[in-house]
C-alpha positions in Angstrom: -80.2 -7.4 -20.7 -77.7 -8.1 -17.9 -77.9 -5.6 -15.1 -74.5 -4.9 -13.6 -74.3 -3.1 -10.2 -71.0 -1.6 -9.3 -70.9 -1.4 -5.6 -68.7 -0.6 -2.6 -70.0 1.1 0.6 -66.8 3.1 0.9 -66.8 6.5 -0.8 -64.0 7.2 -3.3 -63.5 3.6 -4.2 -63.7 4.2 -8.0 -67.4 3.2 -8.6 -68.3 6.1 -10.9 -65.0 6.0 -12.8 -65.5 2.3 -13.5 -69.2 2.7 -14.3 -68.9 5.5 -16.8 -65.8 4.2 -18.6 -67.3 0.7 -18.8 -70.6 2.1 -20.1 -68.7 4.1 -22.8 -66.6 1.1 -23.7 -69.7 -1.1 -24.3 -71.2 1.8 -26.3 -68.1 1.9 -28.5 -68.7 -1.8 -29.3 -72.2 -1.0 -30.7 -74.1 -2.1 -27.6 -76.9 -0.1 -26.1 -76.2 0.9 -22.5 -78.1 2.6 -19.8 -76.4 4.2 -16.8 -78.4 4.2 -13.6 -77.2 6.7 -10.9 -78.4 5.2 -7.6 -76.4 7.6 -5.4 -78.2 10.6 -4.0 -74.9 12.5 -4.3 -75.3 12.3 -8.1 -71.7 11.9 -9.2 -72.7 10.1 -12.4 -75.4 12.7 -13.1 -72.8 15.5 -12.7 -70.5 13.6 -15.1 -73.3 13.2 -17.6 -74.4 16.8 -17.4 -70.8 18.1 -18.0 -70.9 17.1 -21.7 -73.8 18.4 -23.8 -73.4 15.6 -26.4 -73.0 12.7 -24.1 -74.0 9.6 -26.1 -75.1 7.5 -23.1 -78.6 7.7 -21.6 -78.8 8.0 -17.8 -81.6 7.8 -15.3 -81.5 8.6 -11.6 -83.0 6.0 -9.3 -81.8 7.0 -5.9 -84.5 5.6 -3.7 -84.9 1.9 -3.0 -88.6 1.8 -4.1 -87.6 3.4 -7.4 -85.2 0.6 -8.2 -88.2 -1.7 -8.5 -89.1 0.1 -11.8 -85.7 -0.7 -13.4 -86.7 -3.9 -15.2 -89.3 -2.1 -17.3 -87.0 0.8 -18.0 -84.1 -1.4 -18.9 -85.8 -3.9 -21.1 -84.7 -2.2 -24.4 -81.0 -2.0 -23.5 -78.2 -4.6 -24.0 -76.6 -3.7 -20.7 -77.5 -1.7 -17.7 -74.8 -0.2 -15.4 -75.8 0.8 -11.9 -73.4 3.3 -10.3 -73.8 2.4 -6.6 -74.3 4.6 -3.6 -71.9 4.8 -0.7 -72.9 3.9 2.8 -76.6 3.7 2.1 -77.4 0.1 3.0 -80.9 0.2 1.7 -79.8 1.5 -1.7 -77.0 -1.1 -1.9 -79.4 -3.8 -1.0 -81.8 -2.7 -3.7 -79.0 -2.6 -6.3 -78.0 -6.2 -5.3 -81.5 -7.5 -5.6 -82.0 -6.3 -9.2 -78.5 -7.2 -10.4 -77.4 -10.1 -12.5 -73.7 -9.3 -11.8 -72.1 -7.2 -9.0 -68.7 -5.8 -9.5 -66.9 -4.6 -6.4 -64.1 -2.1 -7.1 -61.4 -2.2 -4.4 -58.4 0.0 -4.2 -55.2 -1.5 -2.8 -55.7 -0.3 0.7 -56.6 -2.2 3.9 -59.4 0.2 4.5 -61.0 -0.7 1.2 -60.6 -4.4 1.9 -62.2 -4.1 5.3 -65.0 -1.9 4.0 -66.5 -4.7 1.7 -66.9 -7.3 4.4 -70.6 -6.6 5.0 -71.3 -6.2 1.3 -69.8 -9.6 0.5 -71.9 -11.2 3.3 -75.1 -9.6 1.9 -74.3 -10.8 -1.6 -73.7 -14.4 -0.4 -76.9 -14.3 1.6 -78.8 -13.2 -1.5 -77.1 -15.9 -3.5 -78.3 -18.6 -1.1 -82.0 -17.8 -1.7 -81.7 -17.1 -5.5 -79.8 -20.0 -7.0 -76.5 -18.1 -7.0 -77.8 -14.7 -8.3 -76.2 -12.2 -8.5 -72.8 -13.4 -9.5 -70.1 -11.2 -8.1 -66.4 -10.4 -8.6 -63.8 -7.9 -7.3 -62.1 -5.4 -9.6 -58.9 -3.8 -8.5 -59.1 0.0 -9.0 -56.4 2.6 -9.0 -53.6 0.1 -8.6 -50.0 0.9 -8.8 -47.7 -1.4 -10.7 -45.4 -3.8 -9.1 -46.1 -2.9 -5.5 -46.1 -5.2 -2.5 -49.5 -3.7 -1.4 -51.0 -4.8 -4.7 -50.0 -8.4 -4.2 -51.2 -8.3 -0.6 -54.6 -6.9 -1.7 -55.1 -9.9 -4.0 -54.2 -12.3 -1.3 -56.6 -10.6 1.2 -59.5 -10.5 -1.3 -59.1 -14.2 -2.0 -60.2 -14.8 1.6 -63.7 -13.5 0.8 -64.3 -16.4 -1.6 -65.2 -14.3 -4.6 -63.3 -14.1 -7.9 -61.0 -11.2 -8.7 -60.9 -9.8 -12.3 -57.5 -10.0 -13.9 -58.0 -6.6 -15.4 -58.9 -3.4 -13.6 -57.7 0.2 -13.5 -54.3 1.7 -12.7 -53.7 5.0 -11.0 -53.9 7.5 -13.9 -54.6 11.2 -14.1 -56.5 10.7 -17.3 -59.5 9.3 -15.4 -60.3 12.5 -13.3 -59.2 14.7 -16.2 -61.7 13.2 -18.6 -64.4 12.9 -16.0 -64.3 16.6 -15.3 -65.5 17.2 -18.8 -68.1 14.5 -18.8 -65.9 12.3 -21.0 -64.2 8.9 -20.8 -60.7 7.7 -21.6 -62.1 6.9 -25.1 -62.2 10.6 -25.7 -58.5 10.9 -24.9 -55.3 9.9 -26.7 -54.2 7.9 -23.7 -53.6 4.5 -25.3 -52.7 2.8 -22.1 -55.9 3.8 -20.4 -58.0 2.9 -23.4 -56.3 -0.6 -23.6 -56.9 -1.0 -19.8 -60.6 -0.3 -20.0 -60.9 -2.4 -23.2 -59.3 -5.4 -21.5 -61.5 -5.0 -18.5 -64.6 -4.9 -20.8 -63.4 -8.0 -22.6 -63.2 -9.8 -19.3 -66.6 -8.5 -18.2 -68.3 -9.6 -21.4 -66.9 -13.1 -21.0 -68.0 -13.2 -17.4 -71.4 -11.9 -18.4 -71.9 -14.5 -21.1 -70.7 -17.3 -18.7 -73.1 -16.2 -16.0 -76.0 -15.8 -18.5 -75.5 -19.3 -19.8 -75.3 -20.7 -16.3 -78.4 -18.7 -15.4 -80.3 -20.0 -18.4 -79.5 -23.5 -17.2 -81.0 -22.6 -13.8 -83.8 -20.3 -15.2 -82.3 -17.2 -13.6 -81.1 -15.0 -16.5 -82.8 -14.7 -19.8 -80.6 -12.8 -22.2 -77.0 -12.3 -23.3 -75.6 -9.6 -25.4 
């Protein structure tokens, strides 16, 4: 039951878009997935409520003490996706502490790159006292193809010493369009967006399995999907 926290202290970084589409992608593969909305603003809750027949279960744990109950709630799911809060350091810290994997969506913008500095420091400090848990990686969100800024973003993120997923999301209107109805790109006919999220999910599953196997060797993670 890997717990995946999707975190970035900057608002508008694409956390909820990535969380909801990843959760739906895993669901489409026959995996049981729980979404946890840890943001008091409730973006994931609003998304979930917009569709009466949303197939994904969601719980709201938007206080640090509530996050301590997650292990018992999540035990029956294959994957748990935490949609992280913005700016609230105590909530971000709580989401890091319960996570097996942290994904950090970053848009190709210097402001987004600067905003994750403290988050990376906190993750690395946590790793030092927990045999490397949680593992963490950047994910490029809302990228624009073949731009100089995109290449510069990758170079800048490398300086943080964390891996960067090869697959992320591009700037596409289908993401906000489907979100407004409580849907995902899998409810659309946008083949490019579906392929994009599917490729990201493939990479996440490989990353998850690798970290689970490494964690089992060190006694840190107990189960893989």
